[in-house]
PDB file of N, CA, C and O in Angstrom:
ATOM      1  N   MET A   1     -12.787   1.208  14.046  1.00  0.00           N
ATOM      2  CA  MET A   1     -12.574   1.393  12.615  1.00  0.00           C
ATOM      3  C   MET A   1     -13.801   2.086  12.023  1.00  0.00           C
ATOM      4  O   MET A   1     -14.941   1.791  12.384  1.00  0.00           O
ATOM      5  N   GLU A   2     -13.540   2.994  11.126  1.00  0.00           N
ATOM      6  CA  GLU A   2     -14.625   3.722  10.488  1.00  0.00           C
ATOM      7  C   GLU A   2     -15.283   2.858   9.417  1.00  0.00           C
ATOM      8  O   GLU A   2     -14.646   1.989   8.821  1.00  0.00           O
ATOM      9  N   LYS A   3     -16.559   3.113   9.187  1.00  0.00           N
ATOM     10  CA  LYS A   3     -17.303   2.329   8.200  1.00  0.00           C
ATOM     11  C   LYS A   3     -16.720   2.500   6.803  1.00  0.00           C
ATOM     12  O   LYS A   3     -16.338   3.600   6.402  1.00  0.00           O
ATOM     13  N   GLY A   4     -16.660   1.400   6.078  1.00  0.00           N
ATOM     14  CA  GLY A   4     -16.186   1.444   4.710  1.00  0.00           C
ATOM     15  C   GLY A   4     -14.688   1.357   4.556  1.00  0.00           C
ATOM     16  O   GLY A   4     -14.175   1.441   3.440  1.00  0.00           O
ATOM     17  N   TYR A   5     -13.972   1.191   5.660  1.00  0.00           N
ATOM     18  CA  TYR A   5     -12.518   1.110   5.607  1.00  0.00           C
ATOM     19  C   TYR A   5     -12.032  -0.239   6.116  1.00  0.00           C
ATOM     20  O   TYR A   5     -12.667  -0.874   6.958  1.00  0.00           O
ATOM     21  N   ILE A   6     -10.900  -0.653   5.588  1.00  0.00           N
ATOM     22  CA  ILE A   6     -10.185  -1.826   6.099  1.00  0.00           C
ATOM     23  C   ILE A   6      -8.857  -1.310   6.615  1.00  0.00           C
ATOM     24  O   ILE A   6      -8.157  -0.583   5.910  1.00  0.00           O
ATOM     25  N   GLU A   7      -8.504  -1.678   7.839  1.00  0.00           N
ATOM     26  CA  GLU A   7      -7.234  -1.240   8.413  1.00  0.00           C
ATOM     27  C   GLU A   7      -6.165  -2.277   8.116  1.00  0.00           C
ATOM     28  O   GLU A   7      -6.344  -3.465   8.386  1.00  0.00           O
ATOM     29  N   ILE A   8      -5.058  -1.820   7.558  1.00  0.00           N
ATOM     30  CA  ILE A   8      -3.958  -2.699   7.166  1.00  0.00           C
ATOM     31  C   ILE A   8      -2.704  -2.256   7.902  1.00  0.00           C
ATOM     32  O   ILE A   8      -2.347  -1.077   7.886  1.00  0.00           O
ATOM     33  N   ASP A   9      -2.038  -3.205   8.547  1.00  0.00           N
ATOM     34  CA  ASP A   9      -0.800  -2.862   9.264  1.00  0.00           C
ATOM     35  C   ASP A   9       0.361  -2.795   8.277  1.00  0.00           C
ATOM     36  O   ASP A   9       0.659  -3.761   7.573  1.00  0.00           O
ATOM     37  N   LEU A  10       1.009  -1.628   8.244  1.00  0.00           N
ATOM     38  CA  LEU A  10       2.124  -1.393   7.337  1.00  0.00           C
ATOM     39  C   LEU A  10       3.255  -0.715   8.095  1.00  0.00           C
ATOM     40  O   LEU A  10       3.020   0.115   8.973  1.00  0.00           O
ATOM     41  N   ASN A  11       4.481  -1.078   7.747  1.00  0.00           N
ATOM     42  CA  ASN A  11       5.624  -0.382   8.340  1.00  0.00           C
ATOM     43  C   ASN A  11       5.974   0.816   7.453  1.00  0.00           C
ATOM     44  O   ASN A  11       5.394   0.994   6.382  1.00  0.00           O
ATOM     45  N   ASN A  12       6.920   1.628   7.905  1.00  0.00           N
ATOM     46  CA  ASN A  12       7.253   2.854   7.173  1.00  0.00           C
ATOM     47  C   ASN A  12       7.819   2.577   5.788  1.00  0.00           C
ATOM     48  O   ASN A  12       7.564   3.344   4.860  1.00  0.00           O
ATOM     49  N   GLU A  13       8.576   1.505   5.628  1.00  0.00           N
ATOM     50  CA  GLU A  13       9.132   1.170   4.313  1.00  0.00           C
ATOM     51  C   GLU A  13       8.012   0.796   3.337  1.00  0.00           C
ATOM     52  O   GLU A  13       8.045   1.180   2.168  1.00  0.00           O
ATOM     53  N   GLN A  14       7.034   0.054   3.820  1.00  0.00           N
ATOM     54  CA  GLN A  14       5.904  -0.331   2.980  1.00  0.00           C
ATOM     55  C   GLN A  14       5.064   0.889   2.604  1.00  0.00           C
ATOM     56  O   GLN A  14       4.633   1.023   1.459  1.00  0.00           O
ATOM     57  N   LYS A  15       4.835   1.777   3.574  1.00  0.00           N
ATOM     58  CA  LYS A  15       4.078   2.999   3.285  1.00  0.00           C
ATOM     59  C   LYS A  15       4.817   3.854   2.254  1.00  0.00           C
ATOM     60  O   LYS A  15       4.195   4.410   1.349  1.00  0.00           O
ATOM     61  N   ALA A  16       6.131   3.961   2.388  1.00  0.00           N
ATOM     62  CA  ALA A  16       6.929   4.745   1.442  1.00  0.00           C
ATOM     63  C   ALA A  16       6.835   4.157   0.035  1.00  0.00           C
ATOM     64  O   ALA A  16       6.773   4.902  -0.942  1.00  0.00           O
ATOM     65  N   ALA A  17       6.825   2.839  -0.074  1.00  0.00           N
ATOM     66  CA  ALA A  17       6.706   2.191  -1.386  1.00  0.00           C
ATOM     67  C   ALA A  17       5.350   2.502  -2.021  1.00  0.00           C
ATOM     68  O   ALA A  17       5.271   2.762  -3.222  1.00  0.00           O
ATOM     69  N   ILE A  18       4.296   2.477  -1.226  1.00  0.00           N
ATOM     70  CA  ILE A  18       2.965   2.806  -1.752  1.00  0.00           C
ATOM     71  C   ILE A  18       2.931   4.256  -2.206  1.00  0.00           C
ATOM     72  O   ILE A  18       2.390   4.557  -3.270  1.00  0.00           O
ATOM     73  N   ILE A  19       3.498   5.154  -1.419  1.00  0.00           N
ATOM     74  CA  ILE A  19       3.529   6.570  -1.786  1.00  0.00           C
ATOM     75  C   ILE A  19       4.328   6.772  -3.072  1.00  0.00           C
ATOM     76  O   ILE A  19       3.921   7.538  -3.946  1.00  0.00           O
ATOM     77  N   LYS A  20       5.452   6.092  -3.185  1.00  0.00           N
ATOM     78  CA  LYS A  20       6.323   6.273  -4.356  1.00  0.00           C
ATOM     79  C   LYS A  20       5.723   5.697  -5.631  1.00  0.00           C
ATOM     80  O   LYS A  20       5.783   6.330  -6.685  1.00  0.00           O
ATOM     81  N   TYR A  21       5.146   4.504  -5.545  1.00  0.00           N
ATOM     82  CA  TYR A  21       4.717   3.797  -6.753  1.00  0.00           C
ATOM     83  C   TYR A  21       3.221   3.832  -7.035  1.00  0.00           C
ATOM     84  O   TYR A  21       2.817   3.585  -8.171  1.00  0.00           O
ATOM     85  N   ALA A  22       2.383   4.132  -6.042  1.00  0.00           N
ATOM     86  CA  ALA A  22       0.938   4.034  -6.280  1.00  0.00           C
ATOM     87  C   ALA A  22       0.129   5.154  -5.629  1.00  0.00           C
ATOM     88  O   ALA A  22      -1.087   5.022  -5.489  1.00  0.00           O
ATOM     89  N   ALA A  23       0.765   6.240  -5.233  1.00  0.00           N
ATOM     90  CA  ALA A  23       0.048   7.321  -4.545  1.00  0.00           C
ATOM     91  C   ALA A  23      -1.074   7.910  -5.400  1.00  0.00           C
ATOM     92  O   ALA A  23      -2.095   8.349  -4.872  1.00  0.00           O
ATOM     93  N   PHE A  24      -0.883   7.919  -6.716  1.00  0.00           N
ATOM     94  CA  PHE A  24      -1.904   8.505  -7.588  1.00  0.00           C
ATOM     95  C   PHE A  24      -3.209   7.711  -7.585  1.00  0.00           C
ATOM     96  O   PHE A  24      -4.230   8.202  -8.068  1.00  0.00           O
ATOM     97  N   LEU A  25      -3.188   6.499  -7.052  1.00  0.00           N
ATOM     98  CA  LEU A  25      -4.396   5.677  -6.960  1.00  0.00           C
ATOM     99  C   LEU A  25      -5.109   5.817  -5.622  1.00  0.00           C
ATOM    100  O   LEU A  25      -6.216   5.307  -5.447  1.00  0.00           O
ATOM    101  N   VAL A  26      -4.481   6.503  -4.686  1.00  0.00           N
ATOM    102  CA  VAL A  26      -5.077   6.693  -3.360  1.00  0.00           C
ATOM    103  C   VAL A  26      -5.795   8.045  -3.388  1.00  0.00           C
ATOM    104  O   VAL A  26      -5.167   9.095  -3.251  1.00  0.00           O
ATOM    105  N   HIS A  27      -7.103   8.003  -3.567  1.00  0.00           N
ATOM    106  CA  HIS A  27      -7.891   9.218  -3.700  1.00  0.00           C
ATOM    107  C   HIS A  27      -8.499   9.668  -2.374  1.00  0.00           C
ATOM    108  O   HIS A  27      -8.944  10.809  -2.252  1.00  0.00           O
ATOM    109  N   ASP A  28      -8.520   8.797  -1.399  1.00  0.00           N
ATOM    110  CA  ASP A  28      -9.143   9.089  -0.114  1.00  0.00           C
ATOM    111  C   ASP A  28      -8.181   9.900   0.768  1.00  0.00           C
ATOM    112  O   ASP A  28      -7.046   9.486   0.999  1.00  0.00           O
ATOM    113  N   ASN A  29      -8.637  11.035   1.248  1.00  0.00           N
ATOM    114  CA  ASN A  29      -7.782  11.896   2.068  1.00  0.00           C
ATOM    115  C   ASN A  29      -7.359  11.232   3.368  1.00  0.00           C
ATOM    116  O   ASN A  29      -6.239  11.444   3.834  1.00  0.00           O
ATOM    117  N   LEU A  30      -8.227  10.441   3.953  1.00  0.00           N
ATOM    118  CA  LEU A  30      -7.902   9.748   5.196  1.00  0.00           C
ATOM    119  C   LEU A  30      -6.757   8.764   4.983  1.00  0.00           C
ATOM    120  O   LEU A  30      -5.850   8.678   5.811  1.00  0.00           O
ATOM    121  N   THR A  31      -6.794   8.030   3.890  1.00  0.00           N
ATOM    122  CA  THR A  31      -5.724   7.081   3.569  1.00  0.00           C
ATOM    123  C   THR A  31      -4.422   7.818   3.284  1.00  0.00           C
ATOM    124  O   THR A  31      -3.362   7.389   3.740  1.00  0.00           O
ATOM    125  N   GLN A  32      -4.482   8.903   2.549  1.00  0.00           N
ATOM    126  CA  GLN A  32      -3.284   9.687   2.249  1.00  0.00           C
ATOM    127  C   GLN A  32      -2.644  10.214   3.530  1.00  0.00           C
ATOM    128  O   GLN A  32      -1.424  10.177   3.684  1.00  0.00           O
ATOM    129  N   THR A  33      -3.471  10.702   4.443  1.00  0.00           N
ATOM    130  CA  THR A  33      -2.965  11.207   5.722  1.00  0.00           C
ATOM    131  C   THR A  33      -2.315  10.087   6.522  1.00  0.00           C
ATOM    132  O   THR A  33      -1.244  10.274   7.098  1.00  0.00           O
ATOM    133  N   ASP A  34      -2.955   8.930   6.560  1.00  0.00           N
ATOM    134  CA  ASP A  34      -2.389   7.781   7.281  1.00  0.00           C
ATOM    135  C   ASP A  34      -1.043   7.370   6.692  1.00  0.00           C
ATOM    136  O   ASP A  34      -0.103   7.084   7.433  1.00  0.00           O
ATOM    137  N   LEU A  35      -0.945   7.339   5.376  1.00  0.00           N
ATOM    138  CA  LEU A  35       0.293   6.910   4.719  1.00  0.00           C
ATOM    139  C   LEU A  35       1.458   7.857   4.998  1.00  0.00           C
ATOM    140  O   LEU A  35       2.603   7.416   5.100  1.00  0.00           O
ATOM    141  N   THR A  36       1.180   9.127   5.119  1.00  0.00           N
ATOM    142  CA  THR A  36       2.257  10.095   5.337  1.00  0.00           C
ATOM    143  C   THR A  36       2.609  10.282   6.807  1.00  0.00           C
ATOM    144  O   THR A  36       3.607  10.930   7.123  1.00  0.00           O
ATOM    145  N   ASN A  37       1.813   9.730   7.702  1.00  0.00           N
ATOM    146  CA  ASN A  37       2.085   9.821   9.136  1.00  0.00           C
ATOM    147  C   ASN A  37       3.060   8.708   9.529  1.00  0.00           C
ATOM    148  O   ASN A  37       2.694   7.532   9.522  1.00  0.00           O
ATOM    149  N   LYS A  38       4.286   9.071   9.867  1.00  0.00           N
ATOM    150  CA  LYS A  38       5.329   8.081  10.189  1.00  0.00           C
ATOM    151  C   LYS A  38       5.007   7.287  11.451  1.00  0.00           C
ATOM    152  O   LYS A  38       5.520   6.182  11.628  1.00  0.00           O
ATOM    153  N   ARG A  39       4.177   7.823  12.322  1.00  0.00           N
ATOM    154  CA  ARG A  39       3.869   7.153  13.590  1.00  0.00           C
ATOM    155  C   ARG A  39       2.671   6.213  13.484  1.00  0.00           C
ATOM    156  O   ARG A  39       2.439   5.411  14.388  1.00  0.00           O
ATOM    157  N   LYS A  40       1.919   6.299  12.411  1.00  0.00           N
ATOM    158  CA  LYS A  40       0.706   5.479  12.258  1.00  0.00           C
ATOM    159  C   LYS A  40       1.053   4.135  11.648  1.00  0.00           C
ATOM    160  O   LYS A  40       1.711   4.064  10.610  1.00  0.00           O
ATOM    161  N   LYS A  41       0.604   3.063  12.302  1.00  0.00           N
ATOM    162  CA  LYS A  41       0.887   1.709  11.847  1.00  0.00           C
ATOM    163  C   LYS A  41      -0.300   1.110  11.079  1.00  0.00           C
ATOM    164  O   LYS A  41      -0.102   0.409  10.087  1.00  0.00           O
ATOM    165  N   TRP A  42      -1.501   1.374  11.521  1.00  0.00           N
ATOM    166  CA  TRP A  42      -2.696   0.813  10.889  1.00  0.00           C
ATOM    167  C   TRP A  42      -3.268   1.845   9.921  1.00  0.00           C
ATOM    168  O   TRP A  42      -3.770   2.894  10.325  1.00  0.00           O
ATOM    169  N   ILE A  43      -3.178   1.518   8.635  1.00  0.00           N
ATOM    170  CA  ILE A  43      -3.577   2.438   7.575  1.00  0.00           C
ATOM    171  C   ILE A  43      -4.971   2.062   7.078  1.00  0.00           C
ATOM    172  O   ILE A  43      -5.241   0.899   6.779  1.00  0.00           O
ATOM    173  N   ARG A  44      -5.849   3.053   6.995  1.00  0.00           N
ATOM    174  CA  ARG A  44      -7.227   2.821   6.561  1.00  0.00           C
ATOM    175  C   ARG A  44      -7.325   2.955   5.041  1.00  0.00           C
ATOM    176  O   ARG A  44      -6.956   3.976   4.461  1.00  0.00           O
ATOM    177  N   PHE A  45      -7.831   1.897   4.418  1.00  0.00           N
ATOM    178  CA  PHE A  45      -8.021   1.859   2.960  1.00  0.00           C
ATOM    179  C   PHE A  45      -9.474   1.530   2.651  1.00  0.00           C
ATOM    180  O   PHE A  45     -10.125   0.775   3.373  1.00  0.00           O
ATOM    181  N   ARG A  46      -9.961   2.102   1.580  1.00  0.00           N
ATOM    182  CA  ARG A  46     -11.234   1.649   1.012  1.00  0.00           C
ATOM    183  C   ARG A  46     -10.951   0.313   0.331  1.00  0.00           C
ATOM    184  O   ARG A  46      -9.884   0.145  -0.259  1.00  0.00           O
ATOM    185  N   PRO A  47     -11.878  -0.639   0.397  1.00  0.00           N
ATOM    186  CA  PRO A  47     -11.634  -1.955  -0.218  1.00  0.00           C
ATOM    187  C   PRO A  47     -11.248  -1.890  -1.693  1.00  0.00           C
ATOM    188  O   PRO A  47     -10.384  -2.651  -2.130  1.00  0.00           O
ATOM    189  N   SER A  48     -11.856  -1.011  -2.462  1.00  0.00           N
ATOM    190  CA  SER A  48     -11.531  -0.925  -3.891  1.00  0.00           C
ATOM    191  C   SER A  48     -10.111  -0.399  -4.112  1.00  0.00           C
ATOM    192  O   SER A  48      -9.465  -0.767  -5.094  1.00  0.00           O
ATOM    193  N   ALA A  49      -9.625   0.445  -3.223  1.00  0.00           N
ATOM    194  CA  ALA A  49      -8.275   1.001  -3.370  1.00  0.00           C
ATOM    195  C   ALA A  49      -7.204  -0.057  -3.137  1.00  0.00           C
ATOM    196  O   ALA A  49      -6.121   0.023  -3.718  1.00  0.00           O
ATOM    197  N   ILE A  50      -7.487  -1.032  -2.306  1.00  0.00           N
ATOM    198  CA  ILE A  50      -6.498  -2.077  -2.017  1.00  0.00           C
ATOM    199  C   ILE A  50      -6.138  -2.817  -3.298  1.00  0.00           C
ATOM    200  O   ILE A  50      -4.961  -3.036  -3.587  1.00  0.00           O
ATOM    201  N   ARG A  51      -7.135  -3.194  -4.049  1.00  0.00           N
ATOM    202  CA  ARG A  51      -6.908  -3.937  -5.303  1.00  0.00           C
ATOM    203  C   ARG A  51      -6.144  -3.081  -6.310  1.00  0.00           C
ATOM    204  O   ARG A  51      -5.232  -3.570  -6.978  1.00  0.00           O
ATOM    205  N   GLU A  52      -6.512  -1.812  -6.420  1.00  0.00           N
ATOM    206  CA  GLU A  52      -5.838  -0.919  -7.363  1.00  0.00           C
ATOM    207  C   GLU A  52      -4.377  -0.702  -6.993  1.00  0.00           C
ATOM    208  O   GLU A  52      -3.503  -0.740  -7.859  1.00  0.00           O
ATOM    209  N   VAL A  53      -4.108  -0.476  -5.716  1.00  0.00           N
ATOM    210  CA  VAL A  53      -2.733  -0.262  -5.250  1.00  0.00           C
ATOM    211  C   VAL A  53      -1.909  -1.534  -5.459  1.00  0.00           C
ATOM    212  O   VAL A  53      -0.777  -1.463  -5.936  1.00  0.00           O
ATOM    213  N   ALA A  54      -2.459  -2.683  -5.112  1.00  0.00           N
ATOM    214  CA  ALA A  54      -1.739  -3.946  -5.304  1.00  0.00           C
ATOM    215  C   ALA A  54      -1.433  -4.171  -6.783  1.00  0.00           C
ATOM    216  O   ALA A  54      -0.356  -4.659  -7.125  1.00  0.00           O
ATOM    217  N   GLY A  55      -2.358  -3.825  -7.646  1.00  0.00           N
ATOM    218  CA  GLY A  55      -2.136  -3.977  -9.091  1.00  0.00           C
ATOM    219  C   GLY A  55      -1.018  -3.078  -9.602  1.00  0.00           C
ATOM    220  O   GLY A  55      -0.198  -3.504 -10.415  1.00  0.00           O
ATOM    221  N   GLU A  56      -0.983  -1.848  -9.133  1.00  0.00           N
ATOM    222  CA  GLU A  56       0.076  -0.928  -9.553  1.00  0.00           C
ATOM    223  C   GLU A  56       1.427  -1.378  -9.014  1.00  0.00           C
ATOM    224  O   GLU A  56       2.438  -1.280  -9.710  1.00  0.00           O
ATOM    225  N   LEU A  57       1.452  -1.866  -7.791  1.00  0.00           N
ATOM    226  CA  LEU A  57       2.703  -2.378  -7.222  1.00  0.00           C
ATOM    227  C   LEU A  57       3.183  -3.600  -8.001  1.00  0.00           C
ATOM    228  O   LEU A  57       4.386  -3.787  -8.184  1.00  0.00           O
ATOM    229  N   ALA A  58       2.246  -4.431  -8.459  1.00  0.00           N
ATOM    230  CA  ALA A  58       2.602  -5.605  -9.259  1.00  0.00           C
ATOM    231  C   ALA A  58       3.242  -5.170 -10.585  1.00  0.00           C
ATOM    232  O   ALA A  58       4.163  -5.821 -11.078  1.00  0.00           O
ATOM    233  N   TYR A  59       2.753  -4.078 -11.150  1.00  0.00           N
ATOM    234  CA  TYR A  59       3.346  -3.543 -12.377  1.00  0.00           C
ATOM    235  C   TYR A  59       4.828  -3.221 -12.143  1.00  0.00           C
ATOM    236  O   TYR A  59       5.675  -3.591 -12.955  1.00  0.00           O
ATOM    237  N   HIS A  60       5.137  -2.548 -11.058  1.00  0.00           N
ATOM    238  CA  HIS A  60       6.523  -2.189 -10.742  1.00  0.00           C
ATOM    239  C   HIS A  60       7.342  -3.417 -10.339  1.00  0.00           C
ATOM    240  O   HIS A  60       8.529  -3.512 -10.652  1.00  0.00           O
ATOM    241  N   PHE A  61       6.705  -4.344  -9.649  1.00  0.00           N
ATOM    242  CA  PHE A  61       7.353  -5.595  -9.252  1.00  0.00           C
ATOM    243  C   PHE A  61       7.852  -6.350 -10.485  1.00  0.00           C
ATOM    244  O   PHE A  61       8.971  -6.861 -10.497  1.00  0.00           O
ATOM    245  N   ASN A  62       7.027  -6.415 -11.500  1.00  0.00           N
ATOM    246  CA  ASN A  62       7.377  -7.156 -12.715  1.00  0.00           C
ATOM    247  C   ASN A  62       8.472  -6.493 -13.539  1.00  0.00           C
ATOM    248  O   ASN A  62       9.041  -7.120 -14.433  1.00  0.00           O
ATOM    249  N   ARG A  63       8.771  -5.233 -13.247  1.00  0.00           N
ATOM    250  CA  ARG A  63       9.758  -4.501 -14.038  1.00  0.00           C
ATOM    251  C   ARG A  63      11.019  -4.128 -13.270  1.00  0.00           C
ATOM    252  O   ARG A  63      11.931  -3.529 -13.841  1.00  0.00           O
ATOM    253  N   THR A  64      11.089  -4.469 -11.992  1.00  0.00           N
ATOM    254  CA  THR A  64      12.244  -4.064 -11.198  1.00  0.00           C
ATOM    255  C   THR A  64      13.466  -4.934 -11.487  1.00  0.00           C
ATOM    256  O   THR A  64      13.353  -6.119 -11.801  1.00  0.00           O
ATOM    257  N   LYS A  65      14.613  -4.318 -11.372  1.00  0.00           N
ATOM    258  CA  LYS A  65      15.875  -5.044 -11.501  1.00  0.00           C
ATOM    259  C   LYS A  65      16.604  -5.088 -10.156  1.00  0.00           C
ATOM    260  O   LYS A  65      17.664  -5.702 -10.032  1.00  0.00           O
ATOM    261  N   SER A  66      16.027  -4.438  -9.167  1.00  0.00           N
ATOM    262  CA  SER A  66      16.607  -4.390  -7.830  1.00  0.00           C
ATOM    263  C   SER A  66      16.134  -5.578  -7.000  1.00  0.00           C
ATOM    264  O   SER A  66      14.932  -5.807  -6.864  1.00  0.00           O
ATOM    265  N   ASN A  67      17.061  -6.315  -6.459  1.00  0.00           N
ATOM    266  CA  ASN A  67      16.713  -7.474  -5.646  1.00  0.00           C
ATOM    267  C   ASN A  67      15.955  -7.061  -4.380  1.00  0.00           C
ATOM    268  O   ASN A  67      14.987  -7.710  -3.985  1.00  0.00           O
ATOM    269  N   ARG A  68      16.414  -5.966  -3.748  1.00  0.00           N
ATOM    270  CA  ARG A  68      15.771  -5.489  -2.527  1.00  0.00           C
ATOM    271  C   ARG A  68      14.330  -5.051  -2.806  1.00  0.00           C
ATOM    272  O   ARG A  68      13.414  -5.408  -2.065  1.00  0.00           O
ATOM    273  N   LEU A  69      14.138  -4.280  -3.872  1.00  0.00           N
ATOM    274  CA  LEU A  69      12.794  -3.821  -4.225  1.00  0.00           C
ATOM    275  C   LEU A  69      11.910  -4.996  -4.641  1.00  0.00           C
ATOM    276  O   LEU A  69      10.717  -5.011  -4.336  1.00  0.00           O
ATOM    277  N   PHE A  70      12.478  -5.965  -5.325  1.00  0.00           N
ATOM    278  CA  PHE A  70      11.748  -7.173  -5.715  1.00  0.00           C
ATOM    279  C   PHE A  70      11.126  -7.826  -4.487  1.00  0.00           C
ATOM    280  O   PHE A  70       9.934  -8.134  -4.483  1.00  0.00           O
ATOM    281  N   HIS A  71      11.930  -8.038  -3.444  1.00  0.00           N
ATOM    282  CA  HIS A  71      11.436  -8.708  -2.235  1.00  0.00           C
ATOM    283  C   HIS A  71      10.466  -7.828  -1.453  1.00  0.00           C
ATOM    284  O   HIS A  71       9.484  -8.327  -0.903  1.00  0.00           O
ATOM    285  N   LEU A  72      10.733  -6.520  -1.398  1.00  0.00           N
ATOM    286  CA  LEU A  72       9.826  -5.608  -0.701  1.00  0.00           C
ATOM    287  C   LEU A  72       8.448  -5.598  -1.351  1.00  0.00           C
ATOM    288  O   LEU A  72       7.434  -5.740  -0.669  1.00  0.00           O
ATOM    289  N   LEU A  73       8.414  -5.431  -2.666  1.00  0.00           N
ATOM    290  CA  LEU A  73       7.135  -5.377  -3.369  1.00  0.00           C
ATOM    291  C   LEU A  73       6.417  -6.715  -3.338  1.00  0.00           C
ATOM    292  O   LEU A  73       5.193  -6.751  -3.210  1.00  0.00           O
ATOM    293  N   ASP A  74       7.139  -7.802  -3.452  1.00  0.00           N
ATOM    294  CA  ASP A  74       6.540  -9.128  -3.390  1.00  0.00           C
ATOM    295  C   ASP A  74       5.814  -9.327  -2.054  1.00  0.00           C
ATOM    296  O   ASP A  74       4.666  -9.770  -2.020  1.00  0.00           O
ATOM    297  N   GLU A  75       6.490  -8.999  -0.978  1.00  0.00           N
ATOM    298  CA  GLU A  75       5.900  -9.144   0.359  1.00  0.00           C
ATOM    299  C   GLU A  75       4.715  -8.198   0.538  1.00  0.00           C
ATOM    300  O   GLU A  75       3.684  -8.590   1.085  1.00  0.00           O
ATOM    301  N   LEU A  76       4.858  -6.963   0.084  1.00  0.00           N
ATOM    302  CA  LEU A  76       3.803  -5.968   0.232  1.00  0.00           C
ATOM    303  C   LEU A  76       2.559  -6.340  -0.571  1.00  0.00           C
ATOM    304  O   LEU A  76       1.442  -6.201  -0.072  1.00  0.00           O
ATOM    305  N   ILE A  77       2.731  -6.800  -1.782  1.00  0.00           N
ATOM    306  CA  ILE A  77       1.591  -7.206  -2.610  1.00  0.00           C
ATOM    307  C   ILE A  77       0.850  -8.362  -1.953  1.00  0.00           C
ATOM    308  O   ILE A  77      -0.378  -8.340  -1.869  1.00  0.00           O
ATOM    309  N   ASP A  78       1.580  -9.368  -1.489  1.00  0.00           N
ATOM    310  CA  ASP A  78       0.948 -10.494  -0.798  1.00  0.00           C
ATOM    311  C   ASP A  78       0.195 -10.025   0.435  1.00  0.00           C
ATOM    312  O   ASP A  78      -0.913 -10.486   0.710  1.00  0.00           O
ATOM    313  N   HIS A  79       0.798  -9.110   1.171  1.00  0.00           N
ATOM    314  CA  HIS A  79       0.192  -8.592   2.398  1.00  0.00           C
ATOM    315  C   HIS A  79      -1.122  -7.864   2.078  1.00  0.00           C
ATOM    316  O   HIS A  79      -2.134  -8.082   2.744  1.00  0.00           O
ATOM    317  N   LEU A  80      -1.101  -7.000   1.058  1.00  0.00           N
ATOM    318  CA  LEU A  80      -2.317  -6.275   0.676  1.00  0.00           C
ATOM    319  C   LEU A  80      -3.394  -7.228   0.174  1.00  0.00           C
ATOM    320  O   LEU A  80      -4.567  -7.077   0.515  1.00  0.00           O
ATOM    321  N   GLU A  81      -3.001  -8.203  -0.629  1.00  0.00           N
ATOM    322  CA  GLU A  81      -3.976  -9.147  -1.166  1.00  0.00           C
ATOM    323  C   GLU A  81      -4.616 -10.008  -0.090  1.00  0.00           C
ATOM    324  O   GLU A  81      -5.737 -10.486  -0.266  1.00  0.00           O
ATOM    325  N   SER A  82      -3.923 -10.211   1.014  1.00  0.00           N
ATOM    326  CA  SER A  82      -4.513 -11.001   2.101  1.00  0.00           C
ATOM    327  C   SER A  82      -5.673 -10.265   2.775  1.00  0.00           C
ATOM    328  O   SER A  82      -6.466 -10.885   3.483  1.00  0.00           O
ATOM    329  N   TYR A  83      -5.778  -8.961   2.565  1.00  0.00           N
ATOM    330  CA  TYR A  83      -6.857  -8.164   3.130  1.00  0.00           C
ATOM    331  C   TYR A  83      -8.034  -7.990   2.182  1.00  0.00           C
ATOM    332  O   TYR A  83      -9.063  -7.449   2.585  1.00  0.00           O
ATOM    333  N   GLU A  84      -7.913  -8.427   0.950  1.00  0.00           N
ATOM    334  CA  GLU A  84      -9.009  -8.273  -0.030  1.00  0.00           C
ATOM    335  C   GLU A  84     -10.149  -9.177   0.300  1.00  0.00           C
ATOM    336  O   GLU A  84     -11.155  -9.186  -0.409  1.00  0.00           O
TER     337      GLU A  84
END
């Protein structure tokens, strides 16, 4: 693992949710590349970005009317917060 990064295991659905709802908060090129690579499972995040992404996902979680998205975001937020 490179210095200053935390590796988080994410599946393609979770990566797609981050890209759709919080991509504007991912400023690191390495993280952006990892998120868009369908074959990459361990995504490198800067510690400060994890909190920002989880916060933005929580915003969408609180406003969703979709049961499927509700459960996806709930699980993803918990997963990201466990790495903080």
